N, C-alpha and C positions, 0 to 999 in steps of 0.2 A: 442192864446196859444203859448208860447215860448218854452216849453219843451215837445215835443211830444215823447211818448214812442215808440220805434221801436225794435221789436224782430229781431234777426239775422236770416236771411233766409238761410237754409242749405239744402243740398241734401245728400242722402246716397244710396248705392247700396247693395242689399241683393242678394248675388251670391252663388248659390248652384251647386256643381258638385260632383257626386258620393257619395252623402250623407254627404258631408263636405261643410262648408261655408268659404268663403274667407274673412279674416279680416286683418287689418293692426296693427302692433305694433308700437307705436309712442311715442316720448318724449313729455311730457307735464309738466307744472309747478308742477303737483302732482306726477311726476315720469313716469315710463314706463307704458303705458296703451294700451288696446285693443279697437278697434273700427271697425265699418263697414267702407269700403272705403267711405269717406264722406268729405264734405267741403262746403264752402260758395258759394252762388250764386254771380256771378260777374255781373257788370253792362253790359247790352247789350246782355245777353244770356237767353235762355229759361231754365226752370227747367230740362228738358230732356237733353239738351246740357250740362248743368252744371254737371249733374250726370255722363255723359259719360266722360267729361273732368277730373273731380276729380278722377274717377276710374282709368283712364289712368295715371294721375300724381302720384297717390298713390300706384298703383300696377304694372304699366307697361303693363297692359292688356287692350285691346280694350273692351268696354262694350256697348251694345245696349239696353237701357231700353225698355221694352215691356209692362209693367204694373205698375201702381201706387199701392204700398202695403198699404200706409196710410200716413196721415198727423198727425204730433205729435208736442207737445210743452213740453218743460222742462225748468226749471229754475236752474241756477247754480250760486253759490256765492263763491268767492275766496277772501281771505284777500289781501289787497294792502300792500305790505311789508313796505313801507315807512311811511304810516299813520295809519295803523290798520283798516282803513275803509274797507268796503266790495265792491268789484267789482261785480255788479249784472248783469247777462246776462240771457236773455230768448232766447231760440232757437226755431225756427219754422222749423221743419224737414219734408221734402218730401222724402219718401223712395220708391225706385223703385226696381223691379225685372227685369230680362232680360236675354239676351244672352251674354255669355262671349266669346270674340274673342281670337285671338292669342296674345301671349306676344310679345311686340315690342322690339326687340333687339336694343341695343344701347342707350336706355333711362335710366335715373337714377330715383330712387325713390324721391319723393318730400321731401323738407327740413323737418326734424323731423321724417320722417318715417324710422324705423330701418329695418323692414322686413315685408313680407306678411306671413300669416300662414293660413293653412286649418284646421279647427276644426269641430268636430261633434256638433250637437245641445247640447248634454249633456256636452261636454267640454266647450262650451260657457256658458251654465248655471252655471256650477261649478266654473267658473273663474270670477264671477260677481264683486268681489272686485277689479279686475284689469280693469274693463270697464271704458272707458272715459266718458260714458254717460249711464244713465239707459235706454235710448232708444235703445241701442245696442241689448239687449235681448228682449225688447218689439217688435221691428221690426221683429226679428227672429220668435217670437211666432205668430205674426199675419201672417207672411209668411207661417209658418207651418200649420196654420189653414185654409190656402187656400185663404186668403184675397187678392184679386186682383181687381183693377179697371182699366177700359180702359184709355189709354193715351188721348183719345178724351175728357175726363173729364177736361183736362187742356187746356186752350186757352192762347196763347201768342200773343198779338196784334203785328202786324208788326212794330209799333212805337218803340217797345223795341229795335229792331235791327237797325232800320232806324235812330234813334236819337243818337246812340252810337257815341261817339267822339265829339258830339256837346257840346259847353259850357253850363253848367247847367242854365245859366242866359238867354240863347237864347230861343226864342219861334219860333214855326213854323207857 
């Protein structure tokens, strides 16, 4: 098989404090959009580490994931401007809830992030046309329904970290 389909693995943080949820406002090809603090899994990191890292990069807050809210898939298609063809992306999202730590002074928001915002669940629901992904509100709803799974459900084999930096053509 020469063309294997591979979804983009992503993580997201569902962060609640005083009845409000932390979102980011970011530039996208579709304009300014709202999203959970989220991003792609990098080579050599666990899902939990990726979520903590992405949250720090996008919000400047430390975040410690304590539970898996859910695993989600969504498909997104965007026209490629030069050809008119569609860029077709499937996202596989792992959403976590957890403990928000202190804001880290001296950091800058990740490229494309305009600002962080705290919104109520109703404000998030009513702004759905501005969401980067339909998963933004789905993760929120699952969180509000009390959906939580222990992090022990996720296993990251040590080889993920041990092989980081090795040439992909090398074997152990």
